N, C-alpha and C positions, 0 to 999 in steps of 0.2 A: 735472296729477295724475301721481304717480310710479309706480314699479314696485310699491310696496306696495299701492297701490289696484288696480292691474291684477291682481295675484295674488289680492287679496282677493275680486275678482269671481268667481274660480274656486273659492274655498273651499267654497261650498255644495255643489259637486259631489262633495266628498270623502266626506261621510257616507253617501250612497247606495252609493258604491263599497265602503266599509268594510262596510256591511251585506251587500252581495253576497258579500264574502269570508267573513263569518260563515256565510252559507248554504252556501258551498262547503265550509267546514270541517265543518259539521254533516253534510252529505251524504257527505263523504269518510269519516268514521268510522262513519256509519250503514251505509254499504255494506260496509265492512271488517268491522264487528262482526256482520254477518249471516253471514259466511262463516267467519271464524277459529274461533269456538267449535265449528263442525261439522267442522273439518278432520280431527282425530284420528279421529272416528267414521267419516268417509268413507274414510280410509286403511285402517281395519280391514275395511270392506266390500269394499275392493279386494284384500284378502288380506294386507295389511301387518301387522306386529306393532307392539307398543308401542315397541320399539326403533327401528323405521323411522319412526314418528310423531315420536319425540324427535329423530331425525337430521334430519328435514325442518325441524323447528323450529330446530335448531342451525345448519343451513345458512343459513336466512333471517337469523338473528341475526348470524352471522359476516359475511355479505354487507352487512348494514346497517352493521356496524362499519366496514368499509373504504370503503363507497360514500358514506356520509353526508357526510363532509367534501368529497369530490371533487365530488359533485353540487351541494352548497351553494356551493363555490367557482366552479363552472361558471356558476351563476346570477349571480355577481358579474361574470363575464366577458362573457357573451352577453346578459344581461338576465334579470331575474327572471320576467317574464311568459312569455318564450319557453321557459325551462326548466320552469316550472310546467305549461305547456301540453303539453310533450313528456312529462313524467313522468305526467301524467294519462292521456294517450293510451296510453302503453306499459303503465301499470298496469292500465288497463281491458282492454287486450289480454291481459295476464297472467291476470286473473280470468276472462276469457272462455275462455282456454285451460284454466284449472282446471276450468271447467264441462264442457269437452269431454274431459277426461282420463279415460280408461278403464283406465289402467294406472299403476303406481307411477312408472316412469321419466318419463312425460309429466307427471305431477303434480309431481314434483321439478323438472322443467324450468320449469314454470309458477311455482313458488315461487322459483326462482333469479332469474327475470326480475323478480318482485315485490320480492325482496330488494335488487336493484340499483337499481330505479327508484322504489320507493314511499317518496318523501320529501316528499310534498305538504304535510304539516303544518309541517315546518321551513321550507320555502320560503314558505308562506303567512304564517308569523310574520315572516320577513324582509321580505316584501312589505308587510305591515301597518306595520312599523317605518319603511318608506320614506314612508308616506303621512301619518303623524301627528307632531305635535310631541312632544318628550320628556316633557313634563309630563302628556300624555294617555296615554302608552304603558301604564302599569300598568292603567288602567281598560279600555282597548281590548283589551289582551292577555287580561285577565280575562274579558271578555265573549266573546272568541273561544274561550277555553278552555271556558267554560260551554256555548257552542253546540256545540262538538265533543264535549264530555262527554255532552250530551243525545243526540247521535247514537249514541254508544257504548252508552248505556243503552237506547235504544229499538230499536236494530237486532236484538239477540237475541230480542226479543219477537216480531217478525215472522218471523225465521228459525225460531224454535221452532214456529211454526204451519206454515210451509211444509215443514219437514223431515218432518212426518208424512204429507205427500202423496207420491204416486208421483213419483220423480225430484226430490224436494225439494231436494237439494243442488245439482243442476244448475240448477234454476230460480233458486235463491238466488244462484249464481255469475253467471248471466246478468243478473239484476237489478243486482248489484253492478257488473258491466261496463257496463251501461247508465247507471248513476249516474255513473260516472267520465267517460263521454263527454258526459253532460249538463253536468257540471262543466267539461269541456274547452271546450264551447261557450260557457259563461258567461265563462270566463277569456279566451277569444279576443276577446270583445266588450268587455272592460273598457277604459276610457280611462285606463290606468295612468299613462302618461308625463305626461299633462296634469294629474294630480292629485298629483304628488310634492310633499311638504312641503319648503319652503325656509326655513331659519332666517332671521329678520329681519336678523341681522348680515351675511348674505351678499347681501342685496338692495342693489344700488347705486342711488343717486339718479339719476333719469333724467327726461327730458322726455316729453311725450305722444307725441312722434314716435318715439323709440327705445325706448319702454317695452316693446312687444311683443317686440322683438328681444332685449332684455336678459333678459326672463323666459324666453324659449325657450333662451337660452344657459345660464341657470342650470339649467333642466330637463336639458339635455344633460350638464351637469357632474355632476348627480346620477346619471345612468346612463351615465357616460363609458365604462365598460367594455364596454357594448354598442353604443356609437355612435362611439367614437373609434378611431384607428389605433394599432397597437403600433409603437414605434420599434425598429428593428433596425439595429445598426451594421455596416456593410459593411467590407470590407478597405480598406486605405489611409486609414482614418479618415473615409471618406465615409459619411454617414448616409443610409439609405434607409427608407421607410415601407412597412409591410405591413399590410393590413387584418386585423381579427380574424375575418373570414370564413374565414381559413386555419385549418384544424384544428390545424396545428402551433403557430400563434400562440396559439390558445386553450389548448392543452395547456401551453405555457410560462407563460401567465398564471395558470392554475390552480395550477401548481407554485409560482410566486412567491407567490401568496396563502397557500398552505399553509405555505411556508417562513417567511413573515412571521408566521403564527400560531404556529409552533413557537418563534420567537424573541421572542414577545410576553411581556407580564407578566400574562397571564390564567390562568396555571397554578394559582394559588391558588383562583380562582373555579371552575375545572374540578374541582379536588380537592374542594371543598365540594360541588359538584353530584354528584360520584361517590360520596362518603360518604353523602350524604342519599338518593340514589337506591338505593344498595345497602341502606341501612337499611330503606327502605320495601319494597323487594322481598323482603327477608328476613322482614319482618312478615307479608306476604301469602303467602309461599311455602308455608307449611303451615297456613294459617288454617283451612281446612275440616277437615283432619284433627285439628288441635288442639282446635277447638271441639267437634267430635263426641266426641272421646275424653275431654275434661275435663268437659263438662257434659251429655253424652248427649242432645243436641238432634237434631231431625229435619233431614234435608237441606233441606226446604222452608224451615224457619226460618233456616238458614244462608244460603240463597239470598236471602231477604228482607233479612238483615243486610248481605250484600254489596251488594245494590242500594241499600239505605239509605245506606251509606257513599258510594256513587257519587253519589247525589242530593245529599247534604250537600256533597260536593266541587264539584258543578256550581253549587249555590246560593252557595257561598263565593266562586266566581269572580266573581260579580256584585258582591261586596262589596270587591273588591281596591282599586278606585279610592278609595272612601270611607276605607278603612283606611290607605292610603298618605298620604292628605291629613292624617289624624290624626297620623301620624308625620312630617309635613312632608317627605315624600319621602326620609326617611333609610332607604334600603332595607337597609343592613347591620344596622341596629338592629332593623328589623322581621323580617328573616331570623333574627337571633339569638334573638328572642323566640319566633318560630314554631318554630324548631328545638328550643328548650328545651321547648316544649309537646309536640312530637313525642317527644322523649326521655322525658319524664315519663309520657306515655300508654303508651308501649311497656313501660316498667317496670311500670306499674299493670296493664296487660293480662296480663303474664307472671305476676303474683301474684294475679290476680282469682279470687275464690271464687264468684262468681255471674254469671249471664248479663247481669244488669242493669249490672254494672260494665263488661262487654264492650261493651254498647250505648253507654255513656258514652264509653268509649275510642274507639270507632268514630266517634262524633260529633265529638269534639275532633280526632282524627287527620284526618278528612275536611277539616276546616277548616284545620288547621295545615300539612298537607302541600301543600294547594292554594296557600295564601298563600306558603309557602316557595318553591314552584316558580316562581310569578310573580316573586318577588323576585330569584331567581337569573337568570332570563331578562333582567330589566331591568338588573341589574348587568353582565351580559355585554355587552349592547348599549350601555350607557352608557360602559363602559370601552373598548369596541372602537371607539367613534366611529361615524361615518356610513358608512365604507367597509367593504367585505368582510363585510357582515352575513350574507350567505349562507354564507360560510366559517365564521363564528362559530356559526350555528345548526346547520350540519352537524357541526361538531366537538362541539357539545353533545350531539347525537344519538349520535355515536360513543362519547362518555363513558358515556351511558346504556346503550348496547349492551354495553359491557364489563361494567357492573354486572349486566346480564341474563344474561351468560354465567357470571359468578362466583356469582350468588345461588343457583342450584339446587345447585351443588357444596358451597358453605359450609353451606347449609341441611341437606343430607343428612348432612354430617359432624357438625354439632352436635346433630342430632336423635338420633344414636346415644347421646347422654348424657342428653338431656331433651327432651320434646315442646315445652317452652317455650324451648328453646335459641335458635332463630332470632330471636324478638323481643328476647331479651336481648342477643344479639350486635348486633342492629339498634340497640338503645338505646346500646350501647357505641360504635358507629360514629357515631351522632348526637352523642354526647358529644365525640368527637374533632373533629367538624365545628364544634361550639360553641367548643371550645378554640382551634381555628384561626381562627374568626371573631373571637374576643376578641383574639387575638394581632395580627391585621391590622386591627383596628377603626379605628385612627388613619389608616391608609393609605387605607381606603375613604372615611372621613368628610371628607377634605380637599376643600373646595369647588373647589380649583384643580387637582385631580387631572388629570394629563396623559392625554390619550387615547392609546390604543394605535394605532400606525401599522402597518397590515397591508399597505400597498402601498408 
């Protein structure tokens, strides 16, 4: 019996591990969504102004912009599980510090720490992509997104109840801290290295005697950045080896990963992600104000509408695998169609004359944006190959962070002319993304498309 049989014996262990990561993703956003909606309110209770609340949010966004790629690349160097465990522990400490914060400076310090280390979602996605074959990735990523979205939907429900109690914000922060440490304990116990997915083409024929050795060798190659040595050339042409336990070696490897990303051919995918992210953020930037002004509805109805859109998005995530199979895994075509739907719904929403049309637009947008987001993730991972997935996911989060910084500014400018200006600008950006996708369609659709080499 060869190596294929040997590895197949371990295949049943992978689904429970993936399920555990779904739970970690759910708890992660469940805990965060308990605290974040209450943050501005707590800042005002501490004597801060709306400007201070905005500054705290901006600091967090800017730190995420610069730290996402670095933390992601670090996970490629020292191992995904190690970095995920570190970020969970430090993020839990940050939310615990937030619960202890009795002054604005201490609260800002807690948010700075969170902005640097809160990258659990992107690392979880990179970790999942290590565990599953490529044809299963859309379905697994969709389910992970659905689980995380459910956490984000349910978290505010509990925090809304707790905040009415004495010391509600502090209780909520400590619960969030506890959740992060529970997640850290789960991640610490995961048999991650033993369940890495190995493509069949990389499995070498072997006898029963050396089967176990070959399988372990392939596992080590999958996580070579965390288990192998870095080669450093000494003077006089003599080569010497230095382990990646050295902080300096880790920093050099991180820099090399980021440099490889900069010189890769993924910028068109990142541009599509940026345009679509900015379009979606513009749509939601003044949603509450626009609905209230245009249709004179109650805040409760607006809240129901927002929750409804979130539920549609979560349910759509479960459908990603089935939809991609209908498209024969042609992600660029599926992304093109979903982006077209997004563009049309934003235009329809901007000219809507009744709340029923808004409900229809929210339904379709919840579906199209979720499908589009999953397509972009899959395209990034497919074109990036098996190496430096953490760097790719981190860079993708940095792209989204740029969109988050720009969206409020652009929204404020266009609202000076029309309350429907932000969704119309979003539709224009979505149209630009569609034109870009059409232009590069042949490049994406080639079955022999070369993988990006980031190392």
